[in-house]
C-alpha positions as CSV (number, residue, x, y, z in Angstrom):
1,X,-143.0,-3.8,-111.6
2,X,-144.0,-7.4,-111.4
3,X,-144.4,-9.1,-114.8
4,X,-147.9,-10.6,-115.5
5,X,-148.4,-14.1,-116.6
6,X,-146.3,-17.2,-116.2
7,X,-142.6,-17.4,-117.1
8,X,-140.2,-20.3,-117.7
9,X,-137.4,-18.7,-115.8
10,X,-136.7,-17.3,-112.3
11,X,-134.9,-14.1,-111.7
12,X,-135.1,-10.4,-112.2
13,X,-135.5,-8.5,-115.4
14,X,-133.9,-5.0,-115.3
15,X,-134.9,-2.5,-117.9
16,X,-133.0,0.7,-118.4
17,X,-133.9,3.9,-120.2
18,X,-131.8,6.7,-121.6
19,X,-131.0,9.6,-119.2
20,X,-132.8,11.9,-121.6
21,X,-136.0,9.9,-121.2
22,X,-135.8,9.5,-117.5
23,X,-134.9,13.2,-116.9
24,X,-137.5,14.7,-119.3
25,X,-140.0,17.1,-117.6
26,X,-143.0,14.9,-117.9
27,X,-141.2,11.9,-116.4
28,X,-140.0,14.1,-113.5
29,X,-143.5,15.4,-112.7
30,X,-145.0,11.9,-112.9
31,X,-142.3,10.4,-110.7
32,X,-142.6,13.1,-108.0
33,X,-146.4,13.2,-108.0
34,X,-146.5,9.4,-107.6
35,X,-144.1,9.5,-104.7
36,X,-145.1,12.8,-103.1
37,X,-146.7,11.4,-100.0
38,X,-143.9,8.9,-99.2
39,X,-141.4,11.8,-99.5
40,X,-143.4,13.5,-96.8
41,X,-142.7,10.4,-94.6
42,X,-146.0,8.8,-95.2
43,X,-146.4,5.1,-96.0
44,X,-147.7,4.5,-99.6
45,X,-149.8,1.6,-98.2
46,X,-151.3,3.1,-95.0
47,X,-151.0,6.9,-95.6
48,X,-149.4,7.2,-92.1
49,X,-145.9,8.3,-91.2
50,X,-143.6,5.4,-91.7
51,X,-140.3,4.3,-90.2
52,X,-138.2,6.6,-92.4
53,X,-140.0,9.7,-91.2
54,X,-137.5,10.6,-88.4
55,X,-134.5,10.3,-90.8
56,X,-136.0,12.5,-93.5
57,X,-137.2,15.0,-90.9
58,X,-133.8,15.2,-89.3
59,X,-132.0,15.6,-92.6
60,X,-134.2,18.4,-93.8
61,X,-134.3,20.1,-90.4
62,X,-130.5,20.2,-90.4
63,X,-130.2,21.8,-93.8
64,X,-133.0,24.2,-93.0
65,X,-131.0,25.6,-90.1
66,X,-128.5,27.3,-92.3
67,X,-130.2,30.7,-91.9
68,X,-129.4,33.9,-90.2
69,X,-132.2,34.5,-87.7
70,X,-132.6,38.2,-88.3
71,X,-134.7,39.7,-91.1
72,X,-132.7,42.2,-93.3
73,X,-133.4,45.9,-93.5
74,X,-136.4,45.8,-91.1
75,X,-138.7,43.9,-93.6
76,X,-139.8,40.2,-93.6
77,X,-137.1,37.8,-94.7
78,X,-137.9,36.3,-98.1
79,X,-137.0,32.6,-98.3
80,X,-137.1,30.4,-101.4
81,X,-137.1,26.6,-101.2
82,X,-135.7,25.8,-104.6
83,X,-137.1,22.3,-105.5
84,X,-139.1,22.0,-102.3
85,X,-140.1,18.4,-102.2
86,X,-142.3,18.0,-99.1
87,X,-141.2,21.5,-97.9
88,X,-139.4,20.6,-94.7
89,X,-136.2,22.5,-95.5
90,X,-138.0,25.8,-96.3
91,X,-140.4,25.4,-93.4
92,X,-137.5,24.8,-90.9
93,X,-135.7,27.9,-92.2
94,X,-138.9,30.0,-92.1
95,X,-139.7,28.9,-88.5
96,X,-136.3,30.4,-87.4
97,X,-137.2,33.9,-88.6
98,X,-140.5,35.4,-87.2
99,X,-142.6,36.8,-90.0
100,X,-140.5,35.2,-92.8
101,X,-142.2,34.8,-96.1
102,X,-141.7,31.4,-97.6
103,X,-141.9,30.7,-101.4
104,X,-141.4,27.2,-102.8
105,X,-141.5,25.4,-106.1
106,X,-141.2,21.9,-107.4
107,X,-142.0,20.2,-110.7
108,X,-144.7,18.2,-108.9
109,X,-148.1,19.8,-108.1
110,X,-148.5,17.2,-105.4
111,X,-145.2,18.2,-103.8
112,X,-146.2,21.9,-103.8
113,X,-149.6,21.0,-102.2
114,X,-147.9,19.0,-99.5
115,X,-145.4,21.9,-98.9
116,X,-148.3,24.3,-98.4
117,X,-149.8,21.9,-95.9
118,X,-146.5,21.5,-94.0
119,X,-145.9,25.3,-94.0
120,X,-149.4,25.9,-92.5
121,X,-148.8,23.1,-89.9
122,X,-145.5,24.8,-89.0
123,X,-147.2,28.1,-88.4
124,X,-145.8,29.9,-91.4
125,X,-148.3,32.7,-92.1
126,X,-147.3,33.6,-95.6
127,X,-146.6,30.9,-98.2
128,X,-146.4,31.0,-102.0
129,X,-146.1,27.8,-104.0
130,X,-145.7,27.3,-107.7
131,X,-144.7,24.4,-110.0
132,X,-141.6,24.7,-112.1
133,X,-138.1,23.5,-112.8
134,X,-134.8,24.8,-111.6
135,X,-133.6,25.5,-115.1
136,X,-136.3,28.2,-115.4
137,X,-137.5,28.9,-111.9
138,X,-141.0,30.5,-111.5
139,X,-139.5,32.8,-108.8
140,X,-136.6,35.3,-108.9
141,X,-135.4,36.8,-112.2
142,X,-133.8,39.9,-113.6
143,X,-135.5,42.3,-111.1
144,X,-133.6,42.5,-107.8
145,X,-136.8,43.1,-105.8
146,X,-138.1,39.7,-106.9
147,X,-135.0,37.8,-105.6
148,X,-134.7,36.2,-102.2
149,X,-132.6,36.8,-99.0
150,X,-132.2,33.1,-98.5
151,X,-132.4,30.4,-101.1
152,X,-132.1,26.7,-100.0
153,X,-131.9,23.8,-102.4
154,X,-131.5,20.3,-100.8
155,X,-131.1,17.2,-102.8
156,X,-132.3,18.7,-106.1
157,X,-129.4,19.2,-108.5
158,X,-129.1,15.5,-109.1
159,X,-132.5,15.5,-110.8
160,X,-131.5,18.2,-113.4
161,X,-130.8,17.1,-117.0
162,X,-128.9,20.3,-117.5
163,X,-126.8,21.2,-114.4
164,X,-125.4,24.4,-116.0
165,X,-128.8,25.8,-116.7
166,X,-130.0,24.7,-113.3
167,X,-127.1,26.6,-111.6
168,X,-128.0,29.7,-113.7
169,X,-131.6,29.4,-112.6
170,X,-130.5,29.0,-109.0
171,X,-128.3,32.0,-108.9
172,X,-131.0,34.1,-110.6
173,X,-133.1,33.8,-107.4
174,X,-130.6,35.1,-104.8
175,X,-130.7,38.8,-103.9
176,X,-127.3,40.6,-103.8
177,X,-125.9,39.9,-100.4
178,X,-128.3,37.0,-99.8
179,X,-127.5,33.5,-98.6
180,X,-127.5,30.4,-100.8
181,X,-127.4,26.9,-99.2
182,X,-127.1,23.9,-101.5
183,X,-127.4,20.5,-99.8
């Protein structure tokens, strides 16, 4: 952030904070809410899709294609986008399976809202979004019926302050025999 006032020196002032401060839940939510629209490829200044949109779209589209296109056991495929960001990964996966049910979560309410908008724009009929963290995901759990056939998590683990707890949360969302894709 620019410093206010006049200064007797030229240069840059870098300020660091401890990992525990930067990775705390309130900081994470604040950071993602602040940047949600730009992570959707929109310019912070104009609100329109910016020059990085094709790259982000391609990257997430590629990861989202790691899905078997057949729904298991004659029922709709259940897909979870674990740390959804703008929701492109989950949307790309759900588009490949007619009738798939997409669930997504992110610490940021703004990201979950954008994911719902993107799911609707991509023709996904059934979408469920919640806020939450990977260390204690709001989906999945001890009951097998609440777990997912496909769980995708792209670019999320690096934001976890406790990777072991995050991995425990991740694996608690995958149905036995389901697929897990971590990008």
